[in-house]
C-alpha positions, 0 to 999 in steps of 0.5 A: 500500500502506498501513501499517495499524494491525496493522503499526504495532502489530507495529513498536511491539511490538519498537521498544524491545527489544534485538534478540535476541528478534526475527526468530527465523524469519528468522534461525534459528541466529543469535539464539541467540548474541550477538557480543561482538567480532571479531578479524580477521587477514588477509594481503592478496596485492595482485598475486593479489588474494587474501586469507588469514587468520582471524576470531576471534568472541567470543560470549555464548550467549543460548539453548542451542545445539549449532549456529549460523550465520554468513555468508561468501560462497561464493567464499571457502573455509573451511579450518577452524573451531576451538573450544577447540583442536578442529576443528568440522564445518560446511557452507558452502551459498550464503553461509551457514555452519552450524557444529556444536558437539560439546557443548551450549553453554548459555545465559549462557555465553561462548566464542570460535571461530576461522574460518580461510579464504581466497580471491579476494574479490568485486571491485566493478564500481561501488563503492560502489553494488555491494560488493567489493574495489576493486583500483586503482593511483594515477597514479604506479602504486602499488597502491591498494586499498579495500573497500565492502560496505553492501548485501552486508554484511561477509560479502562478504570476512570471516566474520561475522554479517550481520543488522544487529541484532547489532553487536559491542561492539568489533573488532580488525583486522590486515592484512599488506601490503607494507611499502612501503605503508600500511594504514588501517582503523577506529579507532586504529592500535595497532601496526605489526609487521614480519613479514619478506619486506618485509611489515608487519602493521597492527593497528587497533582499534575501541572502540565497537559497529560495523556489520559493513559499516562495517569496512573496509581501505584500502591505498595510498601514503598521507601522513598529517596530523592536527589536533585538534578541540576541542568547546565542552565541552573534549573533544578528539579527533584529526582524521586524514587519509590521502591519496595523497602527491601530493594532500597539499597539496590535501587540507590546504586542502580538509579545513579544512571538516571542523571546521565540518561537525562543529560544525554536526552536533554542534549538531543531533545532539549530540557526535560519537559516536566520540571515543575512535576519532577521526575520519578521512578516507581517500582511496579509489579510489571515491566514498565510504562512511560507514565508522565513524571511517574515512570513505572519500573519493573526490570529487576535492576538489570543493565542490558545496554552496557551500563544502562537499564533498558526500561529506564532508558526507553521509558525516560525517552517517552517524557519527550516523545509521547508525553510532551510531543503527543500523536493526534490519534492512537493509530499514530503511536508510531510517533511515540515509539519510533522516536522513543526507541531511536533515542536508545541508540542516541544515548549509546552514541552519546556515551560510547560512540557511533559504532556502539549505536550502530551495533545496537541498531543492528540488534533492533533490526532483527526484531522487525516483522514487516507484517503491517504498516506503521500507520494507516489512515482509517478508523479500523487500523489496529497496531498488532506488532512491534514494528512501530518501535523497531522499524520506526527507529530504523526509518529515523536512522535511515533518514539521518543518513539520507540527510547526511548532515548530523548538525542538520539532523540533530537540529531537526530533532531538537527543534521538533520537540521544542515546537511541539512541546505539550502539543499534538502532532499528526503523521503529516505534521511530522513529515512536513516538519522534516521536509521544511527543516531539512537542508538537503535536496532529497525529497522526504515525502516518498521516503516516509511513505515507503516506510510508514505505509508499506510492508515491503522495504526498498530493494537496491538492485545493481550489477557491474558491466564492463564496457569499452569506456570502462567498468560501470555500475548499473543501479536502481530501486525496486519499490512499490512506488515508481516515483521513489528516489532515495540515496544509498551508500556503497563501500568499494573494495578499497574502502571508499564510500560512494553515495548514489541518488537512486530512482526506480529507473536504471542509472549507471556510474563509472567505477573502479571496482571490477566486479559486483562482489567488490561492492558492499551496500551499507545496510548498517546505515539504511534500512533496505534490502539489495540484490546483485543482478550480475548473474542475470546480465 
């Protein structure tokens, strides 16, 4: 399948528009209002695996409405919805809630309503790959609870507006639990309030826009320690760590790598985006998740990337890519995961050099499946494999060598993150930004297209032919797009590197190599396949 010009123009038409005017058909009933903030207040019954409480949704009216929609999984029951001290009628079908207001809410107004609900939330079988609560006990028998819901969205356990295009400006989360345990959520701990019956309410607040799937809670027998992180610009914010009590000494040693990770990412992508809320790692009973300013960590204190822990490296990258710069739709999560996965190799390059980064990229390449595109612009596209991580990472690695100017390349990454800080961007927006910012003459649209919307990668075909005037290399791309043009780097027998701008039609160049086996396609720099056609000529 090819990303044709009509699709590109569709992307670009809303690439820089804030999301209220987009997806009117797909998300009918949600575009007429914009969420300003959430105020979640829940009582957690750990023994019964039951939650009960409310969410107050503050909103701004974007268009006149008398009816709106929110999302909440059907297994959770709504007791009532209250607006200006009056109960509203509603229907709860599937995972969608339709709310009926008693009077017209006019464009430009602001308001709030409270949803009271309860029930047993969905339990994850294999978090974080499937969403839900994780009810576990630590090795001492203490309750240990977490929740992750990237694919399903926040409505798996609390009522919210599920489309990614509407990030609230801030949020407050309160959780009541046994007072023998500690609760960690996003942002800053505002207060701890005893409520009687040996229970305590923990109130946390986020002061930045946040994705609904990034809001989380963690309950356990936690020990806390902290250290200051000071940037070169003298800005300082705390690094907080919440770990199981018996892992405290191990964590103090292992988490010494965090400032180094932040330093590298700030070099490539700009200042840490959430300094008012700080940075936190929280030990969880599942592998990991990029919960904003409250990263879930469950990798058993292992370093897989030389001296670095894969989960800390990957999930921390999401503070820039996914949490700050956010895709318009869940179908476009390639934006989060491709940049986040590519960041892993940049961290290694920062500390160990480009060769170490390329070796790591080669390991990523072995995980690419090419069974489905990274993104398809329809409502039925479901991400079913990990190519949004590894193929997306290799697409970016390839683009770096297409541009062939590291100063320009790293400036694009830095400025893109700066331009879309706390904002949303579409697939078309990413393509347009790169195209506008590049300093090369190579058109990037067809290159993005071939990697994002195809499952067949470019095939570099070539052969060597001796003619009267010398020896010539004939070469072309074999792709699903006959208009495809992209550079490729070859290495000759004498180690000389040759850069060719190849198209779908055979071209030729005079070379000193005497036969095709003296030519190596530099697949460590480009995600392509190749075929020597010499035997057929």
